[in-house]
C-alpha positions in Angstrom: -188.6 126.6 23.6 -187.1 123.5 25.3 -188.3 123.0 28.9 -184.8 121.5 29.5 -183.0 124.9 29.1 -182.5 126.6 32.4 -180.4 129.4 31.2 -179.5 130.7 27.7 -176.5 133.0 27.3 -176.3 134.9 24.1 -172.9 136.2 22.9 -171.9 138.3 19.9 -169.7 141.2 19.1 -172.7 143.6 18.7 -176.5 143.8 18.9 -177.1 141.2 21.6 -179.1 143.1 24.1 -182.1 143.6 21.9 -182.3 139.9 20.9 -181.9 138.9 24.5 -184.7 141.3 25.6 -187.0 140.0 22.9 -186.4 136.3 23.7 -186.7 136.9 27.5 -190.4 137.8 27.0 -191.2 134.2 25.9 -193.0 132.3 28.7 -190.5 129.4 28.8 -188.2 128.4 31.7 -185.0 129.7 30.1 -183.4 132.7 31.7 -181.8 134.8 28.9 -178.6 136.8 29.4 -176.8 139.0 27.0 -173.0 139.2 26.6 -171.5 141.8 24.1 -167.9 142.0 22.9 -164.8 139.9 23.5 -164.3 141.2 27.1 -167.7 139.5 28.1 -167.0 136.2 26.3 -165.5 134.5 29.4 -168.6 135.3 31.5 -170.9 134.0 28.8 -169.2 130.6 29.0 -169.2 130.1 32.8 -171.0 127.0 34.0 -172.5 126.1 30.6 -173.2 122.6 29.5 -173.6 123.2 25.8 -172.0 125.7 23.5 -173.5 126.4 20.1 -171.4 128.2 17.5 -173.3 129.5 14.5 -171.0 132.6 14.2 -169.5 133.9 11.0 -170.5 135.2 7.6 -173.2 133.6 5.5 -172.8 132.5 1.9 -173.7 134.8 -0.9 -174.5 133.9 -4.5 -171.4 132.5 -6.3 -169.6 131.8 -3.0 -168.7 128.2 -2.0 -168.5 127.2 1.6 -164.7 127.2 1.0 -164.8 131.0 0.3 -166.0 131.4 3.8 -163.0 129.6 5.2 -160.6 132.4 6.0 -163.2 134.5 7.9 -165.1 131.8 9.7 -162.0 129.7 10.5 -160.6 132.6 12.6 -163.9 133.2 14.4 -164.3 129.5 15.3 -160.7 129.3 16.5 -161.1 132.3 18.8 -164.4 131.1 20.3 -163.1 127.6 20.9 -160.0 128.9 22.6 -162.3 130.7 25.0 -164.4 127.6 25.4 -161.4 125.6 26.2 -160.3 128.1 28.8 -163.7 128.8 30.5 -165.9 125.8 29.8 -163.5 122.8 29.2 -166.2 120.2 29.9 -169.0 121.6 27.8 -170.3 120.0 24.7 -169.6 122.0 21.5 -171.9 122.2 18.5 -170.2 123.7 15.5 -172.5 125.2 12.8 -170.1 127.7 11.3 -169.2 126.7 7.7 -167.3 125.1 6.2 -168.1 122.4 8.9 -165.8 119.9 7.2 -162.9 122.2 8.2 -164.2 124.1 11.2 -164.7 120.9 13.3 -161.1 119.8 12.8 -160.0 123.4 13.7 -161.9 123.2 16.9 -160.4 119.8 17.7 -156.8 121.0 17.1 -157.4 124.1 19.4 -158.8 121.9 22.1 -155.9 119.5 21.8 -153.4 122.4 22.2 -155.2 123.5 25.3 -155.2 119.9 26.7 -158.9 119.6 27.0 -160.0 117.8 23.8 -162.7 115.2 24.4 -163.8 113.8 20.9 -167.0 112.6 22.4 -168.1 116.2 23.1 -167.3 117.9 19.8 -170.0 117.9 17.1 -170.4 119.3 13.6 -174.0 120.0 13.1 -175.1 118.3 9.9 -178.8 118.0 11.0 -179.9 120.3 8.2 -178.9 117.7 5.6 -181.1 115.1 7.5 -184.0 117.6 7.8 -183.8 118.3 4.0 -183.5 114.6 3.1 -186.5 113.7 5.3 -188.6 116.6 3.9 -187.7 116.0 0.2 -188.3 112.2 0.5 -191.6 112.7 2.3 -192.8 115.1 -0.4 -191.6 113.0 -3.3 -193.2 109.8 -1.9 -196.2 111.3 -0.3 -195.3 110.0 3.2 -196.1 111.3 6.6 -193.1 113.4 7.5 -193.1 112.3 11.1 -192.4 108.7 10.0 -189.5 109.5 7.6 -185.8 109.1 8.6 -183.0 109.2 6.1 -179.4 108.8 7.5 -177.0 111.3 5.8 -173.3 110.4 6.0 -170.0 112.0 5.0 -169.6 115.7 5.4 -171.5 118.9 5.1 -170.8 120.4 1.7 -171.7 119.4 -1.9 -170.7 115.9 -2.9 -169.5 115.1 0.7 -173.2 115.0 1.7 -174.3 111.4 1.1 -178.0 110.6 1.9 -178.4 106.9 2.2 -181.8 106.6 0.5 -181.6 102.8 0.5 -181.7 103.0 4.3 -184.8 105.3 4.4 -187.4 104.4 7.1 -190.1 103.4 6.3 -188.7 101.3 3.5 -189.5 102.8 0.2 -188.5 102.1 -3.4 -186.8 104.7 -5.5 -186.1 104.6 -9.3 -182.5 105.4 -10.4 -183.8 108.8 -11.6 -185.4 109.6 -8.3 -182.2 108.6 -6.4 -180.1 110.9 -8.6 -182.6 113.8 -8.4 -183.1 113.6 -4.6 -179.4 113.1 -3.9 -178.4 116.2 -5.9 -181.2 118.3 -4.4 -180.2 117.3 -0.8 -176.5 118.1 -1.6 -177.4 121.5 -3.1 -180.1 122.5 -0.7 -178.1 125.3 0.7 -177.4 126.7 -2.8 -181.1 126.5 -3.6 -181.8 128.9 -0.7 -178.9 131.2 -1.5 -180.1 131.6 -5.0 -183.7 132.1 -4.0 -182.7 134.8 -1.6 -180.8 136.5 -4.4 -178.0 138.0 -2.3 -180.0 138.5 0.8 -178.3 135.7 2.7 -178.3 131.9 3.1 -180.4 129.3 4.9 -181.3 130.8 8.3 -184.8 129.5 9.3 -184.3 125.9 8.3 -180.8 126.0 9.7 -182.1 127.4 13.0 -184.8 124.6 13.1 -182.1 121.9 12.4 -179.7 123.4 15.0 -182.4 123.6 17.6 -183.3 119.9 16.9 -179.7 118.8 17.4 -179.2 121.0 20.4 -182.3 119.6 22.1 -181.0 116.1 21.3 -177.8 117.0 23.1 -179.6 118.4 26.1 -181.9 115.3 26.3 -178.8 113.1 26.3 -177.2 115.3 29.0 -180.4 115.0 31.0 -180.1 111.1 30.9 -182.3 110.2 28.0 -180.9 106.9 26.7 -182.7 106.8 23.3 -181.1 109.8 21.5 -179.7 109.1 18.0 -178.6 111.8 15.5 -176.3 112.1 12.5 -173.3 114.4 13.2 -169.8 115.2 11.9 -167.5 113.8 14.6 -164.1 112.2 15.2 -164.7 108.8 13.8 -163.3 105.4 12.9 -166.3 104.5 10.8 -164.0 105.1 7.7 -160.3 105.7 7.3 -161.0 109.5 7.5 -160.4 111.1 11.0 -163.8 112.9 10.9 -166.9 111.6 9.3 -170.7 112.3 9.7 -172.7 109.2 10.6 -175.5 108.3 13.0 -174.4 108.2 16.6 -176.0 107.3 19.9 -175.6 110.0 22.5 -175.4 109.6 26.3 -174.5 111.9 29.3 -170.8 111.7 28.3 -171.3 112.6 24.6 -171.0 110.1 21.8 -171.7 106.6 23.2 -171.7 104.5 20.0 -171.4 104.7 16.2 -174.2 103.1 14.2 -171.9 101.3 11.8 -174.7 99.2 10.4 -175.7 102.1 8.2 -172.6 101.4 6.1 -173.5 97.8 5.6 -175.2 96.7 2.3 -174.9 100.0 0.5 -176.2 100.2 -3.1 -173.7 100.5 -5.9 -174.7 104.2 -6.3 -174.1 104.9 -2.6 -170.8 103.0 -2.5 -169.5 104.9 -5.6 -170.6 108.2 -4.1 -168.9 107.3 -0.8 -165.6 106.6 -2.4 -166.0 109.8 -4.6 -166.5 112.1 -1.6 -163.5 110.9 0.4 -160.7 112.9 -1.3 -162.7 116.1 -1.1 -163.6 115.5 2.6 -160.0 114.5 3.4 -158.7 117.7 1.9 -161.2 119.9 3.8 -160.2 118.2 7.1 -156.5 118.7 6.4 -157.1 122.3 5.5 -158.7 122.9 9.0 -155.9 121.1 10.8 -153.2 123.0 8.9 -154.9 126.3 9.6 -154.3 125.8 13.3 -150.9 124.4 13.0 -149.7 127.2 10.7 -151.0 129.9 12.9 -149.1 128.6 16.0 -146.7 131.1 17.5 -143.1 130.2 16.4 -140.5 130.0 19.1 -137.6 132.5 18.8 
């Protein structure tokens, strides 16, 4: 729907042509093209500015994001290898879970190919922000358009840290409300998985969040200088090599980190921040090790 999209290339291993035909009937400027199967992957990446990777299997009841790792890790590695080869300057949005591991996987692949630019690789954590904004607005009876809650950390369970004390507009929460909202935001994905009872995971809210983040990227590429989003990126905000926080985007990718969000945290938020670090560190290392262990060994 974005008027900034000139062409939209759809790639998958099957069933692409029908989706492309369907989308191509929308009266928007985007020219839609279909690419099916690995042989057509290179052509799908030619001259693209932004690559969005939501590929992989969804969660089912009882599965953690970690259960998805083996399948989705390989898919992300394959797609990013192709991106490195055929679109080395493109921005990459990683949606495939577990994001806490798949973004480090993408980074390692790009490093191996000699084209890694940390300013252009993003883990899409926008759904956590979307959920936080929605749940806070409902709880406090606020106009949704006014609400902005920064969400830091990672994109799974306790690694998701909504900074409710930094909510705009400023609003008071009781300790009980903070606990309830934090847990609900962290478990938003599970809420949907259980409600769908085996029929999949969050798709519509995820698509909405992914479209929001993609449009923010495109606006920045187009020269808009007022684009801010939370994203899981290579970072020096904490001692961890990757961390989700608010960033300012520009034509070249990440322009600046909004470190002020980490100043003046409440005791609850500071404790939660320290608690999430070991789990997030382990997920990051798991992604890095996946690539390093699958390197061809010299004879």
